[in-house]
C-alpha positions in Angstrom: 30.0 15.1 9.9 26.5 14.8 10.4 24.5 13.7 7.3 21.2 16.0 6.9 18.1 14.2 6.3 16.8 14.5 2.5 13.4 16.0 1.8 11.1 13.9 -0.4 10.9 15.7 -3.8 7.2 15.2 -3.9 6.4 16.5 -0.5 8.5 19.7 -1.5 6.8 19.9 -4.9 3.3 20.0 -3.1 4.5 22.4 -0.4 5.9 24.8 -3.3 2.4 24.6 -5.0 0.7 25.4 -1.8 2.8 28.2 -0.9 2.3 29.7 -4.4 -1.6 29.6 -4.1 -3.6 32.5 -2.4 -3.6 32.3 1.3 -2.0 29.1 1.1 -5.2 27.2 -0.3 -4.7 23.7 -2.3 -4.5 24.6 -6.3 -8.0 23.0 -7.1 -9.6 25.5 -4.1 -7.9 28.2 -5.7 -9.2 27.3 -8.9 -12.8 27.2 -7.9 -12.5 30.2 -5.6 -13.5 33.0 -8.2 -16.4 31.2 -9.3 -17.7 30.8 -6.2 -17.4 34.3 -5.1 -18.9 35.3 -8.3 -22.1 33.5 -8.0 -22.2 34.8 -4.1 -21.8 38.4 -5.5 -24.4 38.0 -8.3 -27.0 36.3 -5.7 -26.6 39.3 -3.2 -26.9 41.7 -6.1 -30.1 40.1 -7.5 -31.6 39.6 -4.1 -30.8 43.2 -2.8 -31.7 44.9 -5.5 -29.6 47.9 -5.4 -31.1 49.6 -8.4 -34.6 49.1 -7.3 -34.6 53.3 -6.8 -33.9 53.6 -10.5 -36.9 51.7 -11.9 -39.4 54.6 -11.6 -38.1 56.4 -14.2 -40.1 54.7 -17.1 -40.9 51.2 -18.2 -38.5 49.4 -20.8 -39.4 50.1 -24.5 -41.1 47.3 -26.0 -39.7 45.0 -28.8 -41.6 43.0 -30.7 -40.5 41.4 -33.9 -42.6 39.8 -36.9 -40.3 37.1 -37.8 -42.2 35.8 -40.6 -45.8 35.6 -42.0 -47.4 32.1 -43.0 -50.7 31.6 -45.3 -52.1 28.2 -44.6 -55.5 28.4 -46.6 -57.3 31.5 -48.5 -58.6 32.9 -45.4 -55.8 33.1 -42.6 -52.9 34.7 -41.9 -50.8 33.4 -39.1 -47.9 35.9 -37.7 -45.0 34.6 -35.9 -43.8 37.0 -33.2 -41.3 37.1 -30.9 -41.0 39.4 -27.8 -37.4 40.5 -27.6 -38.0 43.0 -24.9 -36.9 42.8 -21.0 -40.8 43.3 -20.1 -43.8 41.2 -20.7 -46.0 42.7 -23.6 -49.5 41.9 -24.5 -51.0 42.0 -27.9 -54.3 43.9 -27.5 -55.3 44.5 -31.4 -54.3 43.8 -35.0 -54.6 45.7 -38.0 -54.8 44.3 -41.6 -54.2 46.9 -44.2 -54.9 49.6 -41.7 -58.2 48.3 -40.5 -58.7 46.8 -37.2 -59.2 43.1 -37.2 -60.4 40.0 -34.9 -57.6 37.6 -34.1 -56.5 34.6 -32.0 -53.3 34.0 -30.3 -51.4 31.2 -29.2 -48.5 31.5 -27.0 -46.5 29.7 -24.1 -48.9 31.0 -21.4 -51.9 30.3 -23.5 -52.9 34.1 -23.4 -52.1 37.1 -25.3 -49.2 38.1 -23.3 -45.4 37.2 -24.4 -42.9 37.1 -21.7 -39.5 38.4 -22.3 -37.7 36.0 -25.2 -41.0 34.3 -25.9 -42.4 33.5 -29.1 -46.2 33.0 -30.3 -48.4 32.9 -33.2 -51.3 35.4 -34.1 -54.0 33.9 -36.1 -56.1 36.4 -38.1 -59.0 35.4 -40.2 -58.7 37.4 -43.7 -59.8 36.3 -47.0 -56.8 37.8 -48.9 -56.1 38.5 -52.5 -53.7 36.2 -54.2 -50.9 38.3 -55.7 -51.4 41.5 -53.8 -49.5 42.7 -51.3 -51.1 43.1 -47.8 -49.6 44.9 -44.5 -50.3 43.3 -41.0 -49.8 45.3 -38.0 -49.6 44.2 -34.4 -50.5 46.6 -31.5 -49.3 46.2 -27.8 -51.1 46.9 -24.9 -48.6 50.2 -24.5 -49.8 51.3 -28.0 -46.5 50.2 -29.9 -47.0 49.1 -33.2 -44.9 46.8 -35.1 -45.6 45.9 -38.9 -44.8 43.4 -41.8 -46.0 43.5 -45.4 -46.8 40.2 -47.2 -45.2 40.6 -50.7 -47.2 39.1 -53.5 -49.6 37.0 -51.1 -49.6 33.3 -52.2 -51.0 30.1 -49.8 -48.1 28.3 -47.9 -47.9 24.7 -49.6 -47.4 23.2 -46.2 -45.3 20.3 -45.4 -47.0 17.5 -47.2 -45.7 14.6 -49.3 -45.8 16.4 -52.8 -43.5 19.0 -51.2 -41.2 16.5 -49.8 -40.6 14.7 -53.2 -40.6 18.4 -55.1 -37.7 19.5 -52.7 -36.0 16.4 -52.9 -36.1 16.3 -57.1 -35.1 20.2 -56.7 -32.2 19.3 -54.3 -31.1 16.7 -56.6 -30.7 18.9 -59.6 -29.3 21.7 -57.8 -26.8 19.9 -55.3 -26.2 16.2 -56.1 -25.9 16.3 -59.8 -24.1 19.3 -60.4 -21.3 18.2 -58.1 -21.3 14.8 -59.7 -20.9 16.2 -63.1 -18.0 18.4 -61.8 -16.3 15.0 -60.3 -16.2 13.6 -63.7 -13.1 16.0 -64.6 -11.0 14.1 -62.0 -9.3 11.7 -64.8 -8.5 15.0 -66.6 -6.8 16.5 -63.2 -4.6 13.1 -62.7 -3.2 13.9 -66.4 -2.1 17.5 -65.6 1.5 18.6 -64.6 2.3 19.5 -61.0 2.5 23.6 -62.3 -1.2 22.9 -64.1 -2.8 21.2 -61.2 -1.5 23.5 -58.8 -3.5 26.1 -60.8 -6.5 24.2 -60.6 -6.3 23.7 -56.9 -5.8 27.7 -56.7 -8.9 28.2 -59.0 -10.6 26.0 -56.5 -9.8 28.2 -53.9 -11.0 31.0 -56.0 -14.6 29.4 -56.1 -14.5 28.6 -52.8 -13.7 32.3 -51.8 -16.6 33.4 -53.9 -18.8 31.3 -51.9 -17.4 32.8 -48.8 -18.4 36.4 -49.7 -21.7 35.2 -51.4 -22.7 33.3 -48.3 -21.4 35.7 -45.9 -22.8 38.9 -47.2 -26.4 36.9 -47.5 -25.5 35.7 -43.8 -25.1 39.2 -42.4 -28.2 40.5 -44.6 -30.3 37.8 -43.0 -29.1 38.8 -39.5 -31.2 41.8 -39.6 -34.1 39.6 -39.6 -32.8 37.7 -36.8 -34.9 38.9 -33.2 -32.7 41.0 -31.6 -32.5 38.9 -28.6 -30.5 36.6 -30.6 -27.8 39.1 -31.6 -28.0 38.2 -35.4 -24.5 39.5 -36.4 -22.5 38.1 -33.3 -24.6 34.9 -34.0 -23.2 34.7 -37.5 -19.5 35.6 -36.2 -19.6 32.9 -33.7 -21.0 30.4 -36.3 -17.9 31.1 -38.9 -15.2 30.7 -36.1 -16.6 28.0 -34.2 -16.8 26.2 -37.9 -13.4 27.0 -38.7 -12.2 25.6 -35.2 -14.1 22.5 -35.3 -13.3 21.5 -38.8 -9.4 22.4 -38.3 -9.8 20.2 -34.9 -11.3 17.3 -37.0 -8.7 17.5 -39.4 -5.8 17.7 -37.0 -7.4 14.7 -35.2 -7.8 12.3 -38.3 -4.3 13.6 -39.5 -2.7 12.6 -36.3 -0.4 15.5 -35.7 0.9 15.1 -39.6 -0.1 16.9 -42.7 -3.7 16.3 -44.0 -3.7 13.5 -46.9 -5.3 14.4 -50.1 -8.0 12.2 -49.2 -8.8 13.8 -45.7 -8.7 17.5 -47.7 -11.4 16.0 -50.3 -13.7 15.5 -47.5 -13.2 18.6 -45.8 -13.8 20.5 -48.9 -17.1 18.5 -49.4 -18.0 19.0 -46.0 -17.7 22.8 -46.2 -19.5 22.8 -49.6 -22.2 20.6 -48.4 -22.8 22.9 -45.4 -23.2 25.5 -48.0 -25.7 23.6 -50.0 -27.5 23.0 -46.9 -27.8 26.7 -46.4 -29.1 27.0 -50.0 -31.4 24.2 -49.6 -32.6 26.2 -46.6 -33.5 29.0 -48.4 -35.3 27.1 -51.6 -37.5 25.2 -48.7 -38.3 28.4 -46.8 -39.4 30.0 -50.0 -41.7 27.0 -50.4 -42.8 27.5 -46.7 -43.7 31.0 -47.2 -45.5 30.7 -50.2 -42.5 32.4 -52.3 -41.6 29.1 -54.5 -40.9 30.6 -58.1 -38.4 28.2 -58.8 -38.8 27.5 -62.8 -36.7 25.6 -65.2 -34.3 28.5 -65.8 -33.5 28.9 -62.3 -32.7 25.2 -61.8 -30.5 25.3 -64.6 -28.8 28.6 -63.4 -27.9 26.7 -60.2 -26.9 23.8 -62.2 -24.5 25.7 -64.0 -23.3 27.6 -60.8 -22.8 24.5 -58.4 -21.0 22.3 -61.4 -17.7 24.0 -60.5 -17.9 22.6 -57.1 -17.3 19.2 -58.4 -13.2 19.8 -59.4 -13.1 21.5 -55.8 -13.7 18.2 -54.0 -11.6 15.8 -56.2 -8.3 18.2 -56.8 -6.7 17.2 -53.7 -6.8 13.6 -54.9 -4.9 13.8 -58.0 -1.5 13.2 -56.8 -2.4 10.7 -54.2 -2.9 6.8 -54.8 -6.4 6.7 -56.4 -9.1 5.7 -53.5 -12.0 3.3 -53.6 -14.9 4.1 -55.4 -17.3 4.6 -52.4 -15.0 7.3 -51.3 -15.9 9.2 -54.6 -19.6 8.4 -54.0 -19.3 9.3 -50.1 -17.6 12.7 -51.2 -20.1 13.5 -54.0 -23.0 12.7 -51.7 -21.6 14.9 -48.7 -21.1 17.9 -51.1 -24.5 17.6 -52.5 -27.1 15.7 -50.8 -27.4 18.6 -47.9 -29.3 20.8 -50.6 -32.2 18.1 -50.3 -32.0 18.1 -46.4 -31.7 22.0 -46.4 -34.8 22.0 -48.2 -36.9 19.9 -46.0 -35.7 21.7 -43.0 -36.2 25.0 -44.6 -39.6 24.2 -45.2 -40.7 22.6 -42.0 -38.8 24.7 -39.4 -38.3 28.1 -41.3 -36.4 30.3 -38.9 -34.0 33.6 -39.7 -32.0 32.5 -36.7 -31.6 29.2 -38.3 -30.9 30.4 -41.9 -28.1 33.0 -40.5 -26.6 30.3 -38.4 -26.2 27.7 -41.3 -24.8 30.3 -43.6 -22.2 31.4 -41.3 -21.3 27.6 -40.5 -20.9 26.9 -44.1 -18.9 30.2 -44.4 -16.3 29.2 -41.8 -16.0 25.6 -43.0 -15.3 27.0 -46.6 -12.6 29.4 -45.1 -10.6 26.5 -43.2 -11.0 24.6 -46.5 -9.4 27.7 -48.3 -6.5 27.9 -45.8 -5.7 24.2 -46.3 -5.8 23.9 -50.1 -3.3 27.1 -49.7 -0.9 25.0 -47.5 -1.4 22.3 -49.7 0.0 24.4 -52.5 2.7 25.7 -50.7 4.1 22.6 -49.6 4.3 21.3 -53.0 5.1 24.4 -54.8 4.9 28.1 -54.9 1.8 29.4 -53.6 1.7 33.0 -55.0 3.3 31.8 -58.6 1.6 33.8 -61.6 -0.4 30.7 -62.8 -1.7 30.1 -59.2 -2.8 33.8 -58.9 -4.2 33.5 -62.2 -6.2 30.4 -61.3 -7.5 31.8 -58.0 -8.8 35.1 -60.0 -10.2 33.0 -62.5 -12.3 30.9 -60.0 -13.7 34.2 -58.7 -14.7 35.7 -62.1 -16.2 32.0 -63.1 -18.4 32.0 -60.3 -19.5 35.7 -60.7 -20.4 34.6 -64.2 -22.2 31.7 -63.1 -23.9 33.4 -60.3 -25.6 35.7 -63.0 -27.8 32.9 -64.3 -29.0 32.3 -60.7 -30.1 36.0 -60.1 -31.7 36.5 -63.0 
């Protein structure tokens, strides 16, 4: 009886992989082939321009957005514009309060023409009246008009040391101090029974849920001011989902595949609230940048009352773990509150509806992920949908709604 030669298992595996690939190509080549063919197809389409015969049926409609208007002194308007259309546009005229007015323009091409997706500034010498509304209209070479009303005109303070210090103080009172005050409840949380602590965690979830709705509505509202070329609503959705996935990935990596600890959940909650406070600071800073800073003492007090509820949220997950070192509490408090200061500086220096909508969306996504993680912690330790937990969640929503009243007055 003759022994048959045995085949090498590795060679057989490679042969089977090659036979399963299209046209017997190696797997790497088969994986790259569709991308190469797509690039060739797109290149051929661009070079041959098969739709050229349809281009004579009219020019693309111009789409110019007035992103915002700054007022650097008592005799100037600076209009920030973006060309969202598919064709270049030229700014030919400017009207202020329905009167034709001289203007200068700064653009990437150093002329009055904006290419698609380019932004520029239109500088108008105009002695405005403080507290009065002024309407600015830009007119393109094709005769299309785009207007913007400057409400209760005030001079933009700019970005100087006085503004930096003012925004730092506002951020301190709006973000850092309220969170620190709320964290002082930690010893009381440690003394609670498991049932009461779970209700507090559910209460924290209600607070975060209110912030999600509040910031989410604001993000989609601000998305309408985003230049259409950036697709504001989709930008918000991308920010929400992306933040959720990134925070979940970071927590999984930190936990090493195990259940997240109370400390990691506390840091995650602080990060989510910090991103929300960053967007809150961004709104405050942009108000300064647009000359609409009306933050009186009562409003700051309202922010403090509203944000003090965020303190228990970041320390409640620690109540059943070994008490961490004091520096962890300091780090968690700064992570949650200090972004209000940074956001104020960014908002004043780089105001942009795109930036505002994106930061709000990122904050919403991070808060949503923290809500899911808090729910998971309660479920692992007890009954998630118990009467006390459900009531705690609802009370969190109500408390945030009530404290929000002081901010919106």
